[in-house]
N, C-alpha and C positions, 0 to 999 in steps of 0.2 A: 259891534259886530258888523262884518262885511256881508254883502249879498252874495250867496253862493248857490250855483246850480249844481245839483248832485247827480242828475241824470233824468231820463224820461221815466216817470212813474207809471204812466198808462196812456193809452189811446182810447178815447171815448167812442163806443160803437153803439149808436142808436138802433134799436130793433123793434119789430112788431110783437115778438113773443120771446121774452127773456129766457124761459125754460128751453124752448126749442133751439134758440141760438146758442146758448151755453153748451147744450149737449153736442151740437155740431162742432163747436170750437174745441171742446174736450176731445172728441173723437179724432178730429183731423189735425188740430194744431197743438194738442196736449196742453191746453190752457185749463188745467185741472186743479190748481191750488186756489182754494177759496179764502181770500184774505178777509173779506166781509161780504155779507149779503143783507140788504135792508129794503124794506118797503116804508116809504115816508113821503113827505111833501117837500118839494124844493121851493122853500119860501124866500130864499135870498137871491134867486136868479132872475128877478123881475125884468132886468134890463134886456134879457134875451128870451123871455117867455111871454111877450106881449103884455107885460105888466101884471100877470096873474100867477099866483102860486100853483105849482103843478105836482100832482101825485105821480109817484114813480116807483119802480122796482129796479134795483141796481145790484150787480155783482161785480166785485173786483177780483179778477182771476189772473193768476200768474203761471209761469212755466218754469220748472226747475232747471232748465238749461240757462235761465237768466234772461235779462232784457226787461223792458217795460211790460206791464200787464195790459189786459183789456178791462175797461169799465163798460160792462154790457148793461145797457140802460133802456128801459121801456116806459113810455108814458102809460099810466093806468087810469088817469082821470079824464083822458080824452083819447080818441082814436089816433094812433101814430100815423103820420101823413108822409108817405114816401115821396121822393122827388118825382115830379110830373113829366120830366124830360130825361132823355138818356144823357148822363153826364159824360162829357168828352174830356180827354186829357187837356189840361190847361185851364179848365173852368175854375172859378175862384173858390179856394178853400182846400181842404184836405182831399186829395184825389186818391191816394194809394197809401196803405199801411205797409211798412217794410218789416218783414220777419227775418230773423237771423237763422242760418243753418250752418252746421259744421261740415256738411256734405251736400252740396247743391244738386249733384247728379242723383244721389240716392233719394233725395226729397222729390225730385222730378219723377223718378221711376215709381216711387211709392204712391204719389198722387195720381199718376197715370193709371196704375193698377186699381186705385180706389174709384176711378171714373170721375175725378173732379174736373172742373172746367178750366183747363190750362190754356192760356192765351198766346203763349209763345214757347219755342224751344229754349234750351239754355243758351243764352247769349253772354257777351261781355259788355259791361258798361264802358263809358269813355275812359275810365281809369284801369280797365282790364280785369275788373272783378266779375265773376260769373254770377248770373241771376236769371230768374224767369218770372213771368207774371201769370196770375190766375184770378178767377172770380169765384167768390164763395156762393153758397146757396142763397144768400140774401142780396146778391148784386154788388157787394163790396169788392173792390180790387185790392190785391195783395201782391207785393213783390217779395219773392223768396230769394234772399241774398246771401252769398257766401260770406261767412264770418267765423273765423277760427276761435275767437274768444267766446267761451261759454262758461257758465258758472259751475255746473255739475257735469263733468264729463262721463259719469257713470249712468246718467239718465239715458234711456233708450229712445226717447222722443226724437223724431227726425228734424223737427224745427224747434227753435227757441221762441223767446218773446219778442217784443217790439224793439227793433233796431233804429227806427226813425219813421219818416213819412215823406211822401211826395206832395208838395203843396203848389197849387196853381196860383200865380200872382199876376197882377195887371202891370205893375211897374217894379222891376227888380230892385232899383235903387231905393224906393220907398219901403219896400218890404224888408230889405236888408237892415233897416233901422231896428227892427224887432229881432230878427234871427241872429244877426251879428252883434249888435250893440247891447241888446237886452239879454238874449239867451246865450250869448257868449260863444257862438259858433264862429270862431275867429280865423279858421284856416280854410282856404278854398282848395278843395281836392281837384276840381275841374270847373271850367267855365267855358262851355262850348255852344256854338250856334249852328243849326243846320236841321236836316231831316235825319232821324236816327233809326237805324235798322231794328234795334231792340224794342222800339215803340210800336212796331208795325201791327201787332195784334190787338192793340188797345183802341177803343173807340176814340177817334180824333187823333190817333198817333201818327197819321200820315202828314200832318202839318209841320211847318217849320217852327222850331223852338229855340229859345235860349235856355240853357240847362245848367244850373249851378249846384254843385254838391259841396256842402259845408260840414266841417267837423270841429270838435274842440281840440285845441293844441295841448291842453293839460290833461292830467289824470285826475279824475274826481275822487274826493276823499270823504264824502258824506257817509252817514250810518249805513245806508243801503247801496252805496255806489259799487261795491264788489259784485252785488247781485245784478244791478241794472246794467253795468258795463258801459262801454262807450256807445255813442249814438251819432247819427248823421241826419241832416235835413237836406232834401233835394228840392230846390225851387225851380219851377218850370213856367216859362212865359211864352204863350203861343203868339206867334208874330204875324200870321196871315189870316186870322179870323178874330171876331170879337168874342171873348169869353163870357160865360154866364155865371151868376152867383149860384153855387150849389144849393144854398139854403134860401133861395129866392122864394118868398111867399110862405116860408115855413119857419119853425122855431127850434131852438136848441132842444135836443132830445129826440127829435123826429129821426127816422131811419137814415143811416149813413154815419160818416165819421164826424162826431159832434165837437170834439175838442182834442187838443194835445196837452197833456199834463206833465209838469216838471216838479220833481222833488227838490225843495229848496231849504236853505236856512237864511234867516234874516228878513222876514216878511215886512217888517217895519222899514228896513233900509230899501227894499224893493219898491215899496209904496212911493217913496220919495224919488227914487231913481227913474221909475217908469213915467211918473208925472213930469219930471224935468225934461224927458225925451219926447213928450207929447202923447203918451199912451197911458193915461191915468186908469186906475182900477175901475172897471165897470161893475164889479161885484167884490165885496170885501167883508168876509165873515168876521175878521178881527175887530171891525167897528161895531158889530152887533153883539159879540160875546168874546170872552177871553179864549175859549177853546170850543170848537164845534164838534158835537157828539155825532159820530157816524155809526152808532150801534155798537160795534165791536172795536172800533178805533176812534181816535179823536185827533184834532189838529186845527189849523187855520188854513183857509183857502181864499184865493182871489183870482180874478180873471182880467185879462186885457184883450183887446181885439186888434189884430194886425190889420194893416191897410187893405188887404184883399178880403178881409172879413173873417179870417180864421180866429177861433177862440182859443186862447192860450191860458191854461190854468196853472197856478202856482199852489203847491201844497207844502206846508210846513208841518210835518208829522209830530205829534206830541206823544201819542200812545198807540201801541198795536198789541193785539193778543198773540202770544207765542204758543202757549198751550192753554186754551180757554178752559178745558175740562178741570184743570187744577188751579185756575185763576192766575196763571203766569202771564203778566203783561210787561212790556218794556216801556218805561217812561223816558223818552229821549230828552226831555227838559232837564232831567237829573243826570243823564249819562253823558251829554255832550255830543259833538258832531263828528267824532272820529269813527272810522268804519267798525261796524259790528264784527265780531270774530266769525270766521267761516262756519264753525260748528253751530253757532247760533242761527245763522241764516239758513243752514241746512235743515233746521227744525221746521221750516215751512212745509217740508214734504208730508208732515203729519196732518196738514190741512187738505190733503188730496181728496177729491171727490171723483169716484170712478163711474158712477151711473147717475 
């Protein structure tokens, strides 16, 4: 079996109160499809939790417009520790989550009427694509980006799920080893250096940057790829100040963007590939057990750490509930890696949580 990236499964969002955060994300971003919710102890993440198992409460939420989901994650065994300084664009790690929208101007108008904290007007990025930036109630930055490809066009939500992320790096060449060589973002959409008008409303956005947008050149064909859709990664390197580590003095799961997770096939092949490229797994559930039970779902997961410190998760899904009430689960180990039929993916809508 070859190592295959199928798309972004989710962006991890550490919060101080999971119920409050998920309610806000349901209301404003339509992240209302609950794939699983679980309270447990993260026993395998010791490399990123100061060597201690950590109790947590997590929800994996999706949006029926498609795209990656949110893993909304709260420490329950300790007090979540927010960042002690204002994060500036280009600081090391995940700076901004990218959300797709099929109508960027309508999204801007809706969020304006809702009184949300918009940081910029609708601008064009260096590729000419329309977008704007905003800050959520919890201090996280989001880019709302024009993207015509959505999963369910009948959905009324103004935004979809995760399209990608903006990641601050220290050395563009070193970080490319992960994003291009391992994550297979092999096509450069743009590579620009300068001061950018569309960054003006973001803290630290007035500085000079090298800015590289990457995408996959192929069409993904994994089981959930039609739902996840295509994705992009934007790497930003600030050139005229010294960046700080976003998780300096804190641990995985503390508030902010905690990881970027990719749905994959071939975790055993990935283990050898990333090791050969100098980024061995820091966490590897498959060494501890054949399949990891996540309450309503099961699979194998592993992490690597990019040169700038970003945690990248790989998940090989084994089982998910489609209609839990009647005990209907999909076992992907028996079914293979080809795309699930659209009608089956549309069954996710029955997992919607409204309040």
